[in-house]
Structure formats: structure tokens, C-alpha cells
N, C-alpha and C positions, 0 to 999 in steps of 0.2 A: 313321212314315209310310214306305211303300215305293212310290215312284212310278216304275215302270219303263215305258219305251216300247219299241217294237219294235226300236229301234236299240241298246238297251243302257243308255242314260242312266238313271240313277236317283238319287233322293235318299233315303238311308236314315233320316236324322234331320234335323229342321228345327225351329228356334225362331224365331218372328217377333217383330216389335217393332223398337224403335230400335236394338237390339243384335242383329239377326237373325244367326243362325249355323247351321251344320249340316255334314253330310258326305254323300258318296255315291260313285258310280261314273260315269266318263265313258263315251262310246260305245265306246271301244276298251279298256275294262277297267281303266283307271288309277283308283285312289282319289283323291278330292279332298276338300278341306274349304274352307268359306268362313266369313267373319265380317265384320260391319259395324262400323266404327269411324270416328267423326268424318265421317259422311255419305259414306263410301267403303266399298264392298264389295270385299274382296280374296278371290280364289279361288287356292288353291294346289293344284296337281296333283302327286301323288307317284309314285314309280317303281312299276311294275306288279307287281314281285315282292315287294312289301312283306309280304304275308301278313296275319297278325293282329297284327303288331307295331305299336306306337304310333309314328307317323312323327315324325322329328326334322327339324331344318332342313336336314340333309344329305341327306334323302330327297326334297326338293322338286325337281322337274324343269322345271316351268313355273308361271308366275304371271300373273295379270291383275287389274287394278284399274279400278273405274269409280264415278262419282258416283251415289248413289241418290236424288237430289233429285226425280226424275221417276217414282218407283214407290211403291206403297203397301206399306210395310214391315210392316204389320199383316195383309196378305193373303198367305196361304201360296202360292197359285197365282202371284201376281205375283213373289214372291221366287224361286220355283222357275224360272219362265220367264226371269227376269233372269240367274240363275246359268247356266241352259242356254245362253242366248244369249251369255254372256260367255266360256264355255269355249273356243271356237274362237279367241278373241283372246289367249289365254294365250301369252306369249313364254317361250322357254327361259331357265332360270336357270343362271348359271355355277356349277359345282361348287365347293365350298369347297376350299381347298388341303388336301391330305391331312395335312400337318404341323400345321395348325390343329386338325383333328379329333383326331389322336392326342395333341396337347398337352392339349386340353380333356379327353379321356377319361382321360389320365394324371393330371391334376389331380383330377378327380372320383373316380378310383380311390383316390388318396391320402386324400382327405377321407373317403371311405367307410371306408377302413381305420382311420382315426383314430376315427371314430364307432363302428365295430364294436368297437374296443379299449377304449372307455369303460365 
């Protein structure tokens, strides 16, 4: 599904139901993803210069959460509207410490090298 409004908001993919999830673009061009877990919908907005890369936790710039007890998760329009209305409420996310990222990447690099050597 591509649901673009004149302001630029759009949902590129959506799955409805108790575990509703999907992704799209905010009004200002940032990619975002959302998922429902334990009656809470979480929206994560990623940095704008992401390109085609799959976002990681270090790419999240803002996040919002809300209870989904008052919307119909089986209705695509209800979920889309809920996500659109939740985006302005997203608060900034603190960037992870660069040493944490480099440590994780180093460990993953070593694991990858061991696997490649098998």
C-alpha cells in the first residue's frame, strides 16, 4: 500500500491485526517503522539520510508509544490514522555511546570472521 498525502506522509507497507506493523515516510522525509506489541504501538523514526540501508537501533532519532485499546487493529485506515497522529508526539532518542557501537561491531566482525573461516 502506498498512502501519500499532499504533505508527504505515506505508509509504504502495512499489516493489520493484533500484531500490526509497517513502515513509511514522515511529512519531512524521515523513514519510520511501527509495530504493535502487548497492546502498545511503537513508532520509531530514523535518520533522513538512511537511503536503502536497513536501519539499526543506532539510526533511531525519535520514538513514540501509545496504547491501542481504542482503535480497530483490523482496519487499515484506523491503524494508518493512528500512526499519522502519533508521529508528532515522537520524542528524541539519545544516541548510543560511540564506544558501544564500535564494541558491538568489533564483536560481530570477529564472529563473522570465525564463521567465514569454518
